[in-house]
C-alpha positions in Angstrom: 19.1 13.2 27.2 16.2 13.8 26.4 16.6 14.2 22.9 17.6 10.9 22.7 14.7 9.5 24.8 12.6 11.5 22.2 14.4 10.1 18.9 14.0 6.4 20.3 10.3 7.1 20.6 10.1 8.4 17.1 12.0 5.2 15.9 9.4 2.9 17.8 6.1 4.6 16.0 7.5 4.7 12.9 8.5 1.1 13.0 5.5 0.1 15.1 2.9 1.9 12.2 5.3 0.3 9.1 4.1 -2.9 11.0 0.9 -2.0 11.6 0.7 -2.3 15.6 -1.7 -0.4 16.6 -1.1 0.3 20.0 2.6 0.9 19.6 2.4 3.2 16.8 -0.3 5.3 19.4 1.8 5.1 22.7 4.0 8.1 21.3 0.9 10.2 21.8 -0.7 12.3 25.1 -4.6 11.2 25.5 -5.1 14.8 24.3 -2.9 14.7 21.3 -3.9 17.1 18.2 -3.3 15.7 14.8 -3.7 18.0 11.9 -4.4 17.0 8.2 -3.8 20.7 7.1 -4.4 19.4 2.7 -7.7 18.3 4.1 -8.8 20.4 6.8 -8.9 18.3 9.1 -8.0 17.7 12.7 -7.9 14.6 15.3 -9.1 15.1 18.7 -7.1 12.7 21.2 -5.3 9.8 20.8 -8.1 6.9 20.8 -10.0 9.2 17.9 -6.4 9.2 15.9 -5.9 5.3 16.6 -9.3 4.3 15.8 -9.1 6.4 12.6 -5.8 5.2 11.2 -7.1 1.3 11.9 -10.1 2.0 10.0 -8.2 3.3 7.2 -9.2 1.1 3.8 -5.9 -0.2 2.9 -2.9 -1.1 4.5 0.4 0.2 3.5 2.2 -2.3 1.3 5.8 -0.3 2.3 6.8 2.2 4.7 10.2 3.7 4.6 11.8 6.8 6.6 14.3 8.6 4.6 14.9 11.2 7.6 14.0 12.0 11.2 15.9 15.8 12.2 14.7 17.5 15.5 15.8 19.5 18.5 14.0 19.8 21.8 10.2 19.4 21.9 9.8 19.6 17.9 11.1 16.8 15.6 10.1 16.2 11.9 10.2 12.8 9.9 10.2 12.9 6.2 8.6 9.1 5.0 7.1 7.9 2.1 3.9 5.2 2.0 3.4 2.9 -0.6 -0.3 2.3 -0.7 -1.5 -0.4 -3.6 1.9 0.2 -5.2 2.1 3.8 -5.4 4.2 6.0 -3.3 2.8 8.8 -0.8 5.7 11.7 -0.4 5.0 12.4 3.3 6.1 14.6 6.1 4.9 14.7 10.0 6.1 17.9 12.5 5.8 16.3 15.9 5.6 19.0 19.0 6.5 17.3 22.3 5.3 17.6 26.0 6.6 15.8 28.6 8.3 13.5 26.4 5.4 12.9 24.1 3.7 14.3 20.9 0.9 16.9 22.4 0.8 18.0 18.3 1.6 16.7 15.3 1.0 18.0 11.4 0.8 15.4 8.4 1.3 16.4 4.7 0.8 13.9 2.2 2.3 14.3 -1.2 2.0 12.5 -4.7 5.2 12.2 -7.0 5.1 14.0 -10.4 7.0 14.2 -13.1 10.0 16.3 -13.7 9.5 19.2 -16.4 12.2 18.9 -18.7 13.2 22.6 -18.8 15.4 22.3 -15.3 16.9 19.0 -16.3 20.6 21.2 -16.6 20.8 21.9 -13.5 19.5 19.0 -12.0 19.7 14.8 -11.2 17.3 12.3 -11.6 
């Protein structure tokens, strides 16, 4: 039952994030949650700081699509695509839960890249 509640909270979180609903988007976090952006080395401490950071983003997404969510127990991973100014950014969020709320999150962001020709015989595009 706990897994179902966590999954519902994650679904609500991403729906609110896509809609720009800052309050509902951040309901999922503990007040003392920590969010890391490993690629830039930034650490955001506290739900209010995370909400303030996100609410001051200079560009609002023009698209938001969840590709998949998997998890078990207190560890859940979401893979999604955020589109800013027509450019997709592939994103992975790793959330750790404590008592039904996120206590730690790491987010990874990646730009698309062209597939190299040398591997075309083994892949689909």
